[in-house]
N, C-alpha and C positions, 0 to 999 in steps of 0.2 A: 559600312561605307556611307558617308554623308555627302549629299549633293545639294548645293544651293541653287535655287531657281528664282526667277522673277526678282532679280537684284537682292536676293537674300530674304524676300518676303515669304518664301516657301522653302523649307528644308526637307529633303527626302532622305531618310535613313533606310538602308536595305541590309538585312542580315538573316542568317540562318539561325533559327531558334532551336538550339540544342536541347533545351528542356522539353520541346514539343516534337522531338524526333520520331515518336511513335505515330504521329499524325501525318497525313499526306500534305496538308497545307501548313508547312513549317517554315516558310520563307516570309518574313515580315517586312512590309513596307510601312514605315511610320512617317506620316506627314505632319510637320510642325510649322506653325504660322506665327512667327514672332512679330507680327504686324498688328495694327489697330483692328479691333473687333469688326468694324464696318468694312474692312478689306479682306476678311477671311473668305476662303473658297469653301472650306468645310465648316461645320457648326462649332466644333470644339477647337481648342488650341492644338490638340494632338488627335490624329486619326490613324488607326492601325488597320491595314488590310493584310490578310494572310493568303498566300498563293501556294499552289502545288509547284513542284519542280517543272512540270510540263507547262503550266501557265506562265511561270517566270521565263522559261525559254521562249515561249511564244511572244511574250511582251518584248523581250530583248531582240528577238528576230525581227519583229515588226518595227521597233524603233530604229534598228539599223537599216532596214529597207527604206523607211521614210526619210532617214537622214541622207542616204545615198541618192534618193530621188531629188531631195532638196539641193544637194551638191551639184548634181547633173543639171538641174534646172537653172541654178545660179550661173554655171559656166556657159550655158546656152544663151543666156540673156546678156552676156557681156560682149 
């Protein structure tokens, strides 16, 4: 799955690495930055982070909770 962030300046690819299934950290987050070098968040054009299933669930749970908080706050300010 690919997600474009920051108007396409950062692309996050998330996938299960079948070839690494014997390892706990077999969920890969790949960050690609097709922008100018001086705009990079990471040092390279591609950066890989490997997560365990538990870490991936915790990240997803936290993102959903913060998104919900943002939605509630936006409704309260209207």
